[in-house]
N, C-alpha and C positions, 0 to 999 in steps of 0.2 A: 504494500500500500504506500509505504514511504517512497519507493522508487517511482510509482505512478504519479504521486504528488510532485516529486522532484522534476519529472519529465513535463508535467503540465506547467510548472513554474518556468522552466527553461523555454518552452514553446511560447508562453505568454510574454516573456521578456523579449524573445526574438521578434515576435509579431508586433510588439509595442515599439521596439526600436525601428523596425521597418516602417511602421505606420507614421512615426514621428518624422523619419527621413522623407517619406513621400509627402507628408503634410507641409514640410518646410522646403520641399523641392531640392533636397540634398542628393547629389549623385556621386557615385564612386567614379573617379577619374583614373584612367590608366595612363602611364607615361608612354609617349610615342616620340619617334624622331621627327615626324612630319605630321602636320594637322591642317585641316581645311575648315573654312567657315563660309557660310552663305550669308550674304548681306541683302537686305530688302528695304525698300522705302516706298512711300506713296508720293508720286510726283504729280503735283496738282497745279493747274493754272498757267503753266509755262507757255502753252501754245498761243496764248494771247499776247505774249511779250514780243513775238516776232510775227510779222505778216509776210507770208511767202507769196501772197497774191502779187502779181505783177512781175515775178521773177521768171526769166526765160533766157537760156543761153544756147548757143550752137558752137561746137568744136569739131575739128576734123575727126573722121572715123579712125584714121591710121596715119602715123608718121614713121617713115623708115629712116633710121639714123645711119644706115650704111655699115661699113666695116669698122670695127674697133679692134686694134691689134696690140700686142705687147710693144711693138715698135712705134705705134701711133695710138696711144691709149685715150685720146680725146676725139669724139665724133665731130663731124661737121655740124655747125650750128644750124638749126632749123627754125624757121619762123612759124609760130603758131598763131593763127587768127582765131580770136574768140569774139563772137557776136552777142551783144546784149539785145535780145528780142523782147524783153519785158517792158515795163513802164516805170521802173524805179532804178536809181543808181545802185550798183552792186559792187561787191568785192568778191573776186574769184580766187580760190586757193586750190591748186592741183595737189592731189595726194595719191599715193599708190593704193589701189584697192586691197592688195595683199601686203601688209607692212613687213612681212617676213621675206619678201622678194629681195634678195641680196644685191644683185647687179644693178637694177634700176633704182636702188636707193642712192645711186651716184648720178642721178639726173639733176642738172642745174638749170635754173631759169634766170633771166634778167629782162628788164623792160626796155632798155635802150642800147643802141650800138654807138658808143662814143669813145673818146680816148680812154685807154686802159686805166688811167689814174682817176677817172671821174667816179664819184660815189654813185651816180645814176647807172653806171656801167657794171656795178657789183653783181656777181652771181650769187644766187641763193639756192640751197639744196631743196629738193622737192619736199613739200610739207611746210617749209619755212618761207615760201614765196607767195605773195598775193598781188593781185592786179585789180586796181579800181577801174570800173567802166561806167561812164555816165549813162543815163537813160537816153533812148533815142530822142532826137530833137522833134519838135512839133511837126507833124506831117510825115514823119519817117517811121519805119517799122523796125529799124535796126541801127545800133551804134557799134561800129567795128573797133576792135583794139587788137594789138599784137604784142607778143612777147617772143623771146628767143630761148631755145632749149638745146642743150647738148648733154651727152653722156661722157663723163670724165672719170676714167678708171685708173688715174694716176695713183691714187691712194688706196685702191682696192687691193686687199691682201687675202681674201678668202680663197681656198683651193678650188680650182676648176679642173676636173679630171679629163675633159674632152672639149673640143670646139663646140660652141653652141650656135648652130646655124639657125636663123629664124627665131631666135629667142625673143619672147614678147612678154609684156606685162600690161595690165589695165590701169589706167589713171582715171580717177574720178575728179572732176572739176566741180568743187563745192561753190555754189553761188549763194551769197547772203546779202540782205539789204545793207547798203553802205551807210 
């Protein structure tokens, strides 16, 4: 009988401790070398902060930069024409659609072709470059702007195991109200 009372007391204590732990949401944590966490939030009202009405752009479907070799690691500079077909002033920022694309992370843009020491002639890496384009003038449906792009692999140092003929990457031109 004493043994049965002793077992009941132990079971009661175990269930009491477990109940208290559950009541206060105490959990047993095991040590791990890596851990993950999920983050959540309710994002409310931001769509009203920016009006995307009136934004429209046109860019070329394809630009061929030609051959880039170890002896000549900078492509020929290509002119990119971007058309504002909307009704508001915009700022356009080109970015790689796949940020893990190594080679085309070395695309550079500039707005002007002037003397090399001019600040306006400065090259910016893709993602760091933006171009302002005014809205079309009254009676017009488009405002054209241009920038210049080249691929410069001078500082590229990742391994390439074979020639990449026809290597391509997709660029997204993000247009926002200016």
